[in-house]
C-alpha positions in Angstrom: -18.9 43.6 34.9 -20.3 40.2 35.9 -18.2 38.2 38.4 -19.0 35.0 40.1 -16.9 35.8 43.3 -17.8 37.9 46.3 -21.5 36.9 46.0 -22.2 37.2 49.7 -21.2 40.9 50.2 -22.9 41.8 46.9 -26.2 40.2 47.9 -26.0 42.0 51.2 -25.4 45.3 49.4 -28.3 44.6 47.1 -30.6 43.8 49.9 -29.6 47.0 51.7 -30.2 49.1 48.6 -33.6 47.5 48.0 -34.7 48.1 51.7 -33.8 51.8 51.3 -35.5 52.1 47.9 -38.7 50.7 49.3 -38.7 53.2 52.2 -38.3 56.3 49.9 -41.5 57.9 48.9 -41.8 59.3 45.3 -42.6 62.8 46.7 -39.3 62.9 48.6 -37.4 62.9 45.3 -39.8 65.1 43.4 -41.7 62.3 41.6 -45.5 62.3 41.4 -47.4 59.7 43.4 -50.0 57.4 42.0 -52.8 55.3 43.7 -52.1 52.6 41.1 -48.5 52.1 42.4 -47.9 48.5 43.4 -44.3 48.9 44.5 -43.6 50.3 48.0 -41.3 53.3 47.7 -39.5 53.9 44.4 -39.3 51.6 41.4 -35.9 50.3 40.3 -36.0 52.2 37.0 -36.7 55.5 39.0 -33.7 55.0 41.1 -31.6 54.2 38.0 -32.8 57.4 36.3 -32.0 59.5 39.4 -28.6 57.9 39.6 -27.8 58.3 35.9 -27.3 54.6 35.3 -29.2 52.0 33.2 -32.2 50.3 34.8 -30.8 46.8 34.0 -27.5 47.7 35.7 -29.3 48.9 38.8 -31.4 45.7 38.8 -28.2 43.6 38.6 -26.8 45.7 41.5 -29.8 44.9 43.7 -29.6 41.2 42.7 -25.9 41.1 43.7 -24.8 40.1 40.2 -22.3 42.8 39.4 -19.2 44.5 40.7 -19.4 48.3 40.5 -17.3 51.4 41.1 -17.3 54.0 43.9 -18.6 56.6 41.5 -21.7 54.5 40.7 -22.4 53.7 44.4 -22.1 57.4 45.3 -24.6 58.2 42.6 -27.0 55.5 43.9 -26.5 56.8 47.5 -27.5 60.3 46.4 -30.5 59.0 44.5 -31.7 57.2 47.6 -31.1 60.2 49.8 -28.9 58.2 52.1 -27.5 60.0 55.2 -23.7 60.1 55.7 -23.5 56.9 57.8 -25.4 54.8 55.3 -23.5 56.3 52.4 -20.3 55.2 54.1 -21.8 51.8 54.6 -22.6 51.5 50.9 -19.1 52.6 49.8 -17.5 50.0 52.1 -18.7 47.4 49.6 -16.4 48.8 46.8 -14.2 45.8 46.0 -10.4 46.1 46.2 -7.8 43.6 45.0 -6.5 42.7 48.5 -9.1 41.6 51.1 -8.7 42.1 54.8 -6.3 39.6 56.3 -7.1 37.5 59.4 -6.8 39.1 62.8 -4.2 37.6 65.1 -5.7 36.5 68.4 -2.9 38.0 70.5 -1.9 41.5 71.5 1.5 43.0 71.0 3.6 43.7 74.1 3.5 47.5 73.3 -0.3 47.6 73.0 -0.7 45.5 76.2 1.6 47.9 78.1 -0.3 50.9 76.9 -3.7 49.4 78.0 -2.3 48.6 81.5 -0.7 52.1 81.8 -4.0 53.8 81.2 -5.5 52.5 84.5 -7.5 53.6 86.4 -9.1 54.8 83.2 -10.9 51.9 81.6 -9.2 50.5 78.4 -9.3 47.4 76.3 -8.2 46.0 73.0 -10.8 44.8 70.5 -10.4 42.7 67.4 -12.6 43.2 64.3 -15.4 41.2 65.8 -15.5 43.4 69.0 -14.0 40.4 70.9 -12.0 41.6 74.0 -8.4 40.5 73.7 -7.0 42.5 76.6 -8.3 44.9 79.3 -7.0 46.7 82.4 -8.3 46.9 86.0 -10.3 50.0 85.2 -12.3 48.2 82.5 -12.9 45.3 84.8 -14.1 47.6 87.5 -16.4 49.7 85.2 -18.2 46.7 83.6 -17.1 43.3 84.7 -13.9 41.3 84.5 -14.0 39.5 81.2 -11.8 36.8 82.7 -14.9 35.6 84.6 -16.9 35.1 81.4 -16.8 32.2 79.0 -14.3 32.9 76.1 -17.1 33.3 73.6 -18.8 35.9 75.8 -15.8 38.1 76.0 -17.2 40.4 73.4 -18.4 44.0 73.6 -21.7 43.3 71.8 -22.4 40.4 74.1 -21.8 42.6 77.1 -24.1 45.3 75.9 -27.0 43.0 74.8 -26.7 39.8 76.7 -25.1 40.8 80.0 -28.2 41.8 82.2 -26.5 44.6 84.3 -25.7 46.6 81.1 -29.1 48.1 80.7 -28.9 49.7 84.2 -25.3 50.6 83.8 -25.6 52.5 80.6 -27.9 55.5 81.2 -28.7 55.8 77.5 -28.7 52.0 76.8 -31.0 52.1 73.8 -29.1 54.8 72.0 -25.7 53.3 72.7 -26.7 49.7 72.0 -28.4 50.7 68.7 -25.3 52.6 67.5 -23.0 49.7 68.4 -25.2 47.2 66.7 -25.2 49.4 63.6 -21.4 49.5 63.5 -21.3 45.7 63.9 -23.8 45.1 61.2 -22.0 47.3 58.8 -18.8 45.4 59.4 -20.3 41.9 59.4 -22.1 42.6 56.1 -18.8 42.7 54.3 -17.7 39.4 55.7 -20.7 37.0 55.2 -18.4 33.9 55.2 -16.8 34.8 58.6 -18.1 32.2 61.1 -17.3 34.4 64.2 -19.5 37.2 62.9 -22.3 34.6 62.2 -21.9 33.2 65.7 -22.1 36.6 67.4 -25.1 37.6 65.2 -26.9 34.4 66.3 -26.4 35.3 70.0 -27.5 38.9 69.5 -30.7 38.0 67.6 -31.9 36.2 70.8 -32.5 39.7 72.2 -35.7 41.3 70.9 -34.3 44.8 70.5 -31.3 43.6 68.6 -33.5 41.4 66.4 -35.7 44.3 65.5 -32.9 46.7 64.7 -30.9 44.1 62.8 -33.9 43.2 60.7 -34.3 46.8 59.7 -30.7 46.7 58.3 -29.7 49.7 60.4 -26.1 50.7 60.1 -24.0 53.4 61.8 -20.4 54.6 61.9 -18.3 55.2 65.0 -18.5 58.7 66.4 -16.6 59.9 69.5 -19.1 60.6 72.3 -19.5 60.9 76.1 -21.0 57.9 77.7 -23.0 58.2 80.9 -22.7 55.3 83.3 -24.7 54.7 86.4 -22.3 52.6 88.4 -23.7 50.7 91.4 -20.5 51.6 93.4 -19.0 54.7 91.9 -22.3 56.5 91.0 -22.7 58.7 87.9 -19.7 58.6 85.6 -19.2 60.6 82.4 -16.6 59.0 80.2 -15.4 60.1 76.8 -15.4 57.1 74.5 -12.2 56.9 72.4 -11.4 54.3 69.8 -8.0 54.2 68.1 -6.5 51.9 65.5 -3.2 50.2 66.4 -0.5 50.9 63.7 1.5 47.8 64.5 -1.6 45.6 64.5 -4.1 47.4 62.1 -6.9 44.8 62.8 -6.9 45.7 66.5 -8.4 48.8 68.1 -7.7 50.4 71.5 -10.9 51.3 73.3 -10.5 53.8 76.2 -12.9 55.7 78.4 -11.4 59.0 79.5 -13.0 61.0 82.4 -15.0 64.0 81.1 -15.1 65.8 84.4 -13.2 65.9 87.7 -15.8 64.0 89.7 -15.5 61.1 87.3 -11.8 61.1 87.5 -11.9 61.0 91.3 -14.5 58.3 91.2 -12.5 56.0 88.9 -9.5 56.4 91.2 -11.5 55.4 94.2 -13.1 52.5 92.3 -9.8 50.9 91.4 -7.8 52.0 94.5 
């Protein structure tokens, strides 16, 4: 159905689908190629046929003119041969009656107590924008004390891309940074009117790597992983990256780094001792 609301997210979804359509070669979906093709990748009508929907409906979908169902988006994702992360990104645009509410800028006493009790293991509380709302001594020792940063810089994306020591601290900086940016882009795309997302995006795009990856509309989902840090004082640290949603504050996430080996555990104790 046509609907005048939610134009921003729909336009973002349409632009994402178009970018993936233009990257998909006809041969990848069993269609014959032709030297007379003027369109990069697949044509809209070809995607529509593969997805089992009308070509006009798919055109409206790319133009951000219609609201559609999860079933249709799954069919389009299959037609475009999207991987699991990008399929999840597309499905996140399914519109529901109740939008996300605003996130409180404070942390509950229970959550704050949990963060502090996890020390010396680094832990922090993030809001939906990846802004740091609370952290413990372990987190400050591993990266930097966010209290020393300007309020607008107390953000995990800012630390990874705009804080110079991050590239030496993270042994796999490019992989970790690219994944984090993909998660941020997937979230920000659903909230185009949110001024904080826009503000963070503007700061990130000043970094050439972030600008390149963002321009490719790359998205990713969170996956538990072991992060390798090369700390200037503690040396090599291997920390399991854990992210949990807070039940009493659903918009907040607990981010914790758990030692993956005995040497890391001992190094963290020495670092914060």
